[in-house]
C-alpha positions in Angstrom: 13.2 0.7 -46.8 15.8 0.9 -44.1 17.1 -2.0 -42.2 15.0 -1.2 -39.1 11.9 -0.6 -41.3 12.4 -4.1 -42.7 12.5 -5.6 -39.2 9.4 -3.6 -38.4 7.5 -4.8 -41.4 8.5 -8.4 -40.6 7.3 -7.9 -37.0 3.9 -6.4 -38.2 3.5 -9.4 -40.5 4.0 -11.7 -37.5 1.7 -9.9 -35.1 -1.6 -11.6 -35.9 -0.2 -15.0 -35.4 0.9 -14.0 -31.8 -2.1 -11.9 -31.0 -4.5 -14.8 -31.9 -2.4 -17.6 -30.6 -3.9 -19.9 -27.9 -2.3 -20.3 -24.5 -1.4 -23.9 -25.2 0.3 -23.0 -28.4 2.3 -20.3 -26.7 3.2 -22.5 -23.8 4.4 -25.2 -26.3 6.8 -22.7 -27.9 8.1 -21.6 -24.5 8.8 -25.2 -23.7 10.7 -25.6 -26.9 12.7 -22.6 -26.0 13.6 -23.9 -22.6 14.6 -27.2 -23.9 16.7 -25.8 -26.8 18.6 -23.5 -24.4 19.6 -26.4 -22.3 20.5 -28.6 -25.3 22.7 -25.9 -26.8 24.4 -24.8 -23.6 27.9 -25.3 -25.0 27.0 -23.2 -28.1 25.8 -20.4 -25.9 28.9 -20.6 -23.7 31.2 -20.5 -26.6 29.5 -17.2 -27.9 29.5 -15.8 -24.4 33.3 -16.6 -24.1 34.0 -14.4 -27.2 32.1 -11.5 -25.5 34.0 -12.0 -22.2 37.3 -12.1 -23.9 36.5 -8.7 -25.7 35.2 -7.3 -22.4 38.4 -8.1 -20.6 40.5 -6.8 -23.4 38.5 -3.5 -23.3 39.0 -3.1 -19.6 35.4 -3.7 -18.5 35.0 -3.7 -14.7 34.8 -7.0 -12.8 31.2 -6.2 -11.7 30.2 -5.5 -15.4 31.8 -8.7 -16.6 29.9 -10.6 -14.0 26.8 -9.0 -15.4 27.8 -10.2 -18.9 29.0 -13.8 -17.9 26.9 -16.9 -18.6 27.7 -20.3 -16.9 26.0 -23.6 -17.1 24.2 -22.9 -13.9 23.0 -19.5 -15.2 21.7 -20.9 -18.4 19.8 -23.6 -16.4 18.4 -20.8 -14.4 17.3 -18.9 -17.5 15.6 -22.2 -18.7 13.9 -22.6 -15.4 12.7 -19.1 -15.7 11.1 -19.8 -19.1 9.3 -22.8 -17.5 8.1 -20.5 -14.6 6.5 -18.3 -17.3 4.7 -21.2 -18.8 3.1 -21.8 -15.3 1.8 -18.2 -15.2 -1.7 -17.4 -16.1 -2.2 -16.0 -19.7 -3.6 -12.5 -19.2 -4.8 -12.3 -22.8 -8.6 -12.3 -23.2 -9.1 -12.0 -19.5 -12.0 -9.7 -18.5 -11.1 -6.8 -16.1 -14.5 -5.5 -15.8 -17.9 -5.3 -17.6 -21.4 -3.9 -17.4 -24.8 -3.9 -19.0 -25.9 -0.4 -20.1 -29.6 0.9 -19.7 -30.0 0.3 -23.4 -29.1 -3.4 -23.2 -25.6 -3.1 -24.6 -23.1 -5.4 -22.9 -19.6 -3.8 -22.5 -16.6 -6.0 -21.5 -13.1 -4.7 -20.9 -10.5 -7.4 -21.8 -6.8 -7.6 -21.9 -4.9 -7.6 -25.3 -1.3 -7.6 -26.3 0.5 -4.3 -26.8 1.5 -5.4 -30.3 5.1 -4.9 -31.5 7.6 -4.2 -28.7 11.2 -2.9 -29.2 13.6 -3.4 -26.3 17.1 -1.7 -26.1 19.2 -3.1 -23.4 22.8 -3.5 -22.2 25.3 -6.2 -21.0 23.1 -8.9 -19.5 22.3 -11.8 -22.1 19.6 -13.2 -19.8 17.6 -10.2 -20.7 17.3 -11.5 -24.3 15.5 -14.6 -23.2 13.5 -12.9 -20.4 12.1 -10.2 -22.8 11.4 -12.6 -25.6 9.5 -15.2 -23.6 7.5 -12.7 -21.7 6.5 -10.9 -24.9 5.6 -14.2 -26.5 3.4 -15.3 -23.5 1.6 -12.0 -23.6 1.0 -12.3 -27.4 3.5 -9.6 -28.4 6.1 -9.5 -31.1 9.6 -8.3 -30.1 12.5 -6.7 -31.7 15.7 -6.9 -29.4 18.6 -4.5 -29.7 21.3 -5.6 -27.2 24.5 -3.9 -26.5 27.7 -4.6 -28.6 29.4 -6.0 -25.4 27.0 -9.0 -25.5 26.6 -9.3 -29.3 27.6 -12.9 -29.8 25.7 -14.2 -26.8 22.5 -12.3 -27.8 22.6 -13.3 -31.4 23.1 -16.9 -30.5 20.3 -16.9 -28.0 18.0 -15.2 -30.5 18.8 -17.7 -33.2 18.1 -20.6 -30.8 14.7 -19.1 -29.8 13.7 -18.4 -33.3 14.4 -21.9 -34.4 12.5 -23.2 -31.4 9.3 -21.2 -32.0 9.2 -22.1 -35.7 9.3 -25.8 -34.8 6.0 -25.1 -33.0 4.4 -23.3 -36.0 5.1 -19.6 -35.1 6.8 -17.2 -37.5 10.5 -16.8 -36.7 10.1 -13.0 -37.0 8.0 -13.0 -33.8 11.5 -12.7 -32.2 14.0 -10.5 -34.1 17.5 -9.4 -33.2 19.0 -6.1 -34.4 22.2 -7.3 -36.0 23.6 -3.8 -36.3 24.7 -2.0 -33.0 25.6 1.3 -34.6 24.1 4.5 -33.1 22.5 5.3 -36.4 20.5 2.1 -36.5 19.5 2.5 -32.8 18.3 6.0 -33.6 16.1 4.5 -36.4 14.5 2.1 -33.9 13.7 4.9 -31.5 11.7 6.6 -34.3 10.0 3.5 -35.9 6.5 4.8 -35.1 5.0 3.0 -38.2 5.8 -0.4 -36.8 6.6 -0.2 -33.1 3.9 0.2 -30.5 6.2 0.8 -27.5 9.9 1.0 -26.8 11.5 -0.2 -23.6 15.1 0.7 -22.6 16.8 -1.5 -20.0 20.2 -0.5 -18.9 22.2 2.3 -17.3 21.3 6.0 -16.9 23.0 7.1 -20.1 21.0 4.6 -22.2 17.7 5.4 -20.6 18.3 9.2 -20.9 19.3 8.8 -24.6 16.1 6.9 -25.4 13.8 9.3 -23.5 15.3 12.3 -25.2 15.4 10.9 -28.8 12.5 8.5 -29.1 9.3 9.3 -30.9 7.9 5.9 -30.2 6.1 5.7 -26.8 8.6 4.7 -24.1 8.3 2.8 -20.8 11.3 3.9 -18.7 13.1 1.2 -16.6 16.0 0.5 -14.6 18.1 3.3 -13.0 18.4 2.4 -9.4 19.9 4.8 -6.9 18.6 2.7 -4.0 19.0 3.6 -0.3 18.9 1.8 3.1 18.1 3.9 6.1 19.2 2.3 9.4 16.8 3.8 12.0 17.8 4.3 15.7 15.6 1.4 16.7 17.0 -1.0 14.1 18.2 -4.5 14.9 21.9 -4.0 14.0 22.5 -7.6 12.9 19.5 -7.3 10.5 20.8 -4.0 9.3 24.2 -5.4 8.6 22.8 -8.4 6.7 20.4 -6.1 4.6 23.1 -3.7 3.6 25.5 -6.4 2.8 23.1 -8.3 0.7 21.9 -5.2 -1.0 25.4 -4.0 -1.9 27.5 -7.0 -2.4 25.3 -10.0 -3.5 25.3 -8.6 -7.1 26.5 -4.9 -7.2 26.0 -4.5 -11.0 22.2 -4.6 -11.0 19.6 -2.0 -10.6 18.2 -3.1 -7.3 21.6 -3.1 -5.5 22.1 -0.6 -2.7 24.0 2.5 -3.6 23.6 4.7 -0.5 23.5 4.1 3.2 21.9 6.4 5.7 22.4 5.9 9.4 20.6 7.5 12.4 23.2 9.6 14.4 22.1 8.0 17.7 23.4 4.5 16.6 26.0 5.5 14.0 28.9 4.8 16.4 27.8 1.2 16.7 26.2 0.6 13.3 28.8 1.9 11.0 31.8 -0.2 12.2 29.7 -3.4 12.1 28.5 -2.6 8.5 32.0 -1.6 7.3 33.6 -4.8 8.8 31.0 -6.9 6.8 31.5 -4.9 3.6 35.3 -5.0 4.0 35.1 -8.7 3.1 34.2 -7.4 -0.5 36.6 -4.4 -0.4 33.6 -2.0 -0.7 34.8 1.7 -0.9 33.0 4.1 1.4 32.3 7.6 0.2 30.9 9.4 3.4 30.1 12.6 5.1 32.3 14.3 7.8 30.4 12.4 10.6 31.0 9.0 8.8 34.8 9.9 8.4 34.9 10.9 12.2 33.6 7.4 13.1 35.4 5.2 10.6 38.6 7.2 10.0 40.7 7.9 7.0 39.4 4.9 5.0 36.4 7.0 4.1 36.6 8.9 0.9 34.9 12.4 1.3 31.7 12.2 -0.4 30.9 14.8 -3.1 27.4 15.9 -3.9 27.5 13.8 -7.1 28.3 10.6 -5.1 24.8 10.7 -3.5 23.2 10.9 -6.9 25.3 8.1 -8.5 24.3 4.6 -9.4 27.7 3.0 -8.9 26.9 -0.5 -10.1 30.1 -1.4 -8.3 31.7 -2.1 -4.9 31.2 1.5 -3.9 28.6 3.0 -1.4 27.8 6.5 -0.4 27.2 7.0 3.3 25.6 9.8 5.4 24.8 10.1 9.1 21.4 11.7 9.5 19.6 13.3 12.5 16.5 11.1 12.1 13.8 9.8 9.8 12.8 13.3 8.5 16.3 14.0 7.3 16.6 10.5 5.9 13.3 11.0 3.9 14.4 14.4 2.7 17.7 13.0 1.5 16.1 10.0 -0.3 13.5 12.3 -1.9 16.3 14.5 -3.3 18.5 11.7 -4.8 16.2 8.7 -5.4 15.5 7.5 -8.8 12.2 6.1 -7.7 13.3 2.4 -7.9 13.6 0.7 -4.4 14.1 2.2 -0.9 14.5 0.5 2.5 14.2 1.3 6.1 15.5 -1.0 8.9 13.5 -0.3 12.0 11.6 -1.7 14.9 9.4 1.4 15.1 6.0 0.8 13.7 5.4 4.6 13.5 8.6 5.1 11.5 7.9 2.2 9.2 4.5 3.5 8.3 5.9 7.1 7.9 8.6 5.7 5.6 6.1 3.7 3.5 3.7 6.6 3.2 6.2 9.4 2.4 8.7 7.7 0.2 7.8 7.9 -3.5 9.4 4.9 -5.1 8.2 1.8 -7.1 9.2 -0.5 -4.2 9.4 0.6 -0.6 10.8 -2.0 1.9 10.6 -2.3 5.7 13.3 -4.7 7.1 14.0 -6.5 3.8 16.6 -6.2 1.1 16.0 -4.1 -2.0 17.4 -7.0 -4.0 13.9 -8.5 -4.0 12.7 -5.9 -6.5 12.5 -8.5 -9.2 9.8 -10.2 -11.3 10.8 -13.6 -10.2 10.9 -12.6 -6.5 7.5 -11.0 -6.8 6.0 -14.1 -8.3 5.8 -12.7 -11.9 8.2 -15.3 -13.4 10.7 -13.4 -15.5 10.5 -9.6 -15.9 10.8 -7.2 -18.8 12.4 -4.6 -16.5 11.7 -2.4 -13.4 9.6 0.6 -14.5 10.5 3.7 -12.5 7.8 5.9 -14.1 4.1 6.1 -13.2 2.2 5.8 -16.5 1.1 2.4 -17.6 3.3 0.3 -15.4 5.4 0.8 -12.2 7.9 -1.6 -10.5 8.7 -5.1 -11.9 7.0 -5.6 -15.3 5.6 -9.0 -15.8 3.0 -10.4 -18.2 0.2 -8.1 -17.2 2.3 -5.0 -17.8 2.8 -6.1 -21.3 -0.9 -5.9 -22.2 -3.3 -3.2 -23.0 -7.1 -3.0 -22.9 -9.8 -3.4 -25.4 -13.6 -2.9 -25.0 -15.9 -5.5 -26.5 -19.5 -4.2 -27.0 -22.4 -6.6 -27.8 -25.7 -5.2 -28.9 -28.9 -6.0 -30.6 -29.4 -3.1 -33.0 -28.9 -0.1 -30.6 -28.4 3.2 -32.3 -27.7 6.6 -30.7 
């Protein structure tokens, strides 16, 4: 039996305990996790420090180091997120629909756990906790394979959570950490159909593409966010500046950050200098079209075709001046990854046109794309942002980590 098969067998052995657990039992385990994370903050920071030192030595970008970094405040935020999950309604056992057939059979459609979930993710240690606690609340067992850049942080967090849930009577193997970050072991996880019910990749385009192309386990695709803001000719320019600034600079290394800016040609002369002045505070690099360069000057790097298709995850933004909403929609439709798209406008007609014609998991009117997040949507933590259309789309909370089962009650009916 391979290393991954051993983890899978352990997960399957733990599945019934989670599937049949009461809401109160699961919430008690979550509370123990939240308390343990806070009590062992220094231990977590020590492990994270090792990862940060290695990241700096290996030349990781400042934006990606920020993605990796944990602080006392961030750990407190992670613990608070666990407590937010406790407050959420348990979806397991809830009835979605039901009917009584003409022959007297009673059919009820109820929510059940997916089972054993494998998650492959990069950089952000908070994902380790978010994923584990959401899976636990929804009655699922989880196998976590984090990136090598966060190895020490992830391992420490997993060990803390395993100890916490065992103190509440749950098997430690309900939460497992893949201790081997080699490609060979990751490939085994992608093909572990015997034990895994679903695999969720959470990270950059390369990771997600690799999982999609190599996995035989069913995959829920998440994460790649080439997100756009279109500033319409009727836009409030102060609002537009604030939305673009927040979307690009508040945390550029995340999937709901803005990567591309489109500006209506009728207001580009006014809007672009205002936006650039704000983004200059963060030294954001502009890669723009000829019209953008004509307005802003030599500071604009000529945009190549690939720039409009790139998720930079850095202080870089692609810019294009467009003739109107139709060209904006055409551009977004060509380059969007289906994550989050925004229009800034005071035109009700254009707002409705944008909402109707843009095909993305989240479509915004006059609000930052940074809100595409499980917490911001009221789901507590999230397992990721699904950019596909089957099973789940958008921020994935508890409900998206469940499947359905039909319960049929009869009194001797035969066909």
